[in-house]
C-alpha positions in Angstrom: -8.4 -12.7 -11.3 -8.5 -13.5 -7.6 -11.3 -11.9 -5.6 -11.8 -12.2 -1.9 -15.0 -10.6 -0.5 -15.5 -10.4 3.2 -18.8 -10.0 5.0 -20.2 -10.4 8.5 -18.5 -7.5 10.4 -20.5 -5.2 12.6 -20.8 -3.7 16.1 -21.4 -5.8 19.1 -21.2 -5.6 22.9 -18.3 -7.2 24.7 -19.1 -10.9 25.2 -21.0 -11.1 21.9 -20.3 -13.1 18.8 -19.8 -12.5 15.1 -19.2 -14.7 12.2 -17.0 -13.4 9.3 -17.2 -15.0 5.9 -14.9 -14.7 2.9 -16.0 -15.7 -0.5 -13.2 -16.6 -2.9 -13.2 -16.6 -6.7 -10.5 -17.0 -9.3 -8.4 -19.0 -6.9 -7.5 -22.6 -6.5 -9.1 -22.6 -3.1 -7.8 -25.7 -1.5 -4.2 -25.6 -2.6 -2.8 -23.0 -0.2 -3.4 -21.5 3.2 -6.2 -19.1 3.9 -6.3 -16.7 6.8 -7.7 -13.8 8.7 -5.7 -10.7 9.6 -6.7 -7.6 11.5 -5.4 -4.1 11.8 -6.5 -1.6 14.4 -5.9 2.2 14.0 -2.3 3.0 14.9 -1.3 -0.7 15.2 0.5 -3.1 12.9 -1.4 -5.7 11.0 -1.7 -9.0 13.0 -2.3 -12.5 11.7 -5.3 -13.7 13.7 -5.9 -17.2 12.3 -4.9 -19.4 9.4 -5.9 -22.8 8.0 -4.2 -25.1 5.6 -5.9 -27.3 3.0 -5.6 -30.3 5.3 -7.4 -28.5 8.1 -4.5 -27.7 10.3 -4.8 -24.3 11.9 -2.8 -21.6 13.7 -4.1 -18.8 16.0 -2.6 -15.8 17.7 -2.6 -16.4 21.5 -5.0 -13.6 22.2 -7.9 -15.3 20.4 -7.1 -19.0 21.2 -10.2 -20.6 22.5 -12.5 -17.8 21.4 -12.1 -17.7 17.7 -12.5 -20.6 15.2 -11.4 -20.6 11.6 -13.0 -23.0 9.2 -13.5 -23.4 5.4 -16.1 -24.9 3.1 -14.2 -26.0 0.0 -17.4 -26.7 -1.9 -18.4 -23.1 -1.5 -14.9 -21.6 -1.7 -15.7 -19.8 1.5 -13.6 -19.1 4.6 -15.1 -18.4 8.0 -14.1 -16.9 11.3 -16.4 -17.6 14.2 -15.7 -15.0 16.9 -17.1 -15.6 20.4 -16.6 -13.8 23.7 -15.5 -10.7 21.8 -13.5 -8.1 23.7 -13.0 -4.4 23.0 -9.4 -5.1 22.0 -10.7 -7.2 19.1 -11.9 -4.0 17.5 -10.2 -3.8 14.1 -10.6 -4.1 10.3 -10.5 -7.7 9.5 -9.0 -8.9 6.2 -9.3 -12.3 4.5 -6.1 -13.4 2.8 -5.1 -16.3 0.5 -1.5 -17.3 0.4 0.4 -17.3 -2.8 3.1 -19.7 -1.7 3.1 -23.1 0.0 3.9 -22.7 3.7 2.4 -23.9 7.0 -0.5 -21.9 8.5 1.7 -20.6 11.4 4.2 -19.1 9.0 1.5 -17.6 6.8 -0.2 -16.0 9.8 3.1 -14.5 11.0 4.5 -13.7 7.6 1.6 -12.8 5.3 2.4 -9.6 3.4 0.7 -7.6 0.7 3.2 -9.1 -1.8 2.9 -12.7 -0.8 -0.8 -13.1 -0.6 -4.1 -12.0 -2.1 -6.2 -9.7 0.1 -9.8 -8.7 0.5 -11.0 -5.2 1.1 -11.8 -5.9 4.8 -14.8 -5.8 7.1 -15.0 -3.7 10.3 -15.5 -5.3 13.7 -16.3 -3.0 16.6 -16.7 -4.3 20.1 -17.9 -1.9 22.8 -17.5 -2.4 26.5 
């Protein structure tokens, strides 16, 4: 049984930083893409960042240069370092593990509840 457990969310002032972690179990970690998605109230889910087993990455334009996705295969853990946070980054952030082989860009744009495993989410709130 695949389990993804996120941690590291919280409340910060604009300009601050947070590091999200996602511990994976029951999953062949390095075989498929992993990613971070977010959903703000009243908005659609958005693919924030994704990473492939070879380290290739994809980011949504709004976080490029501020967020960094990384993974530690030995620890089966995915990370999202978020710097220079803005109020518009406020959302529930979800860790996801792909269930099909595709590039990180396609996973970030096309990850759905049916095509990936999902964690329960961790809230990130950025105040101005």
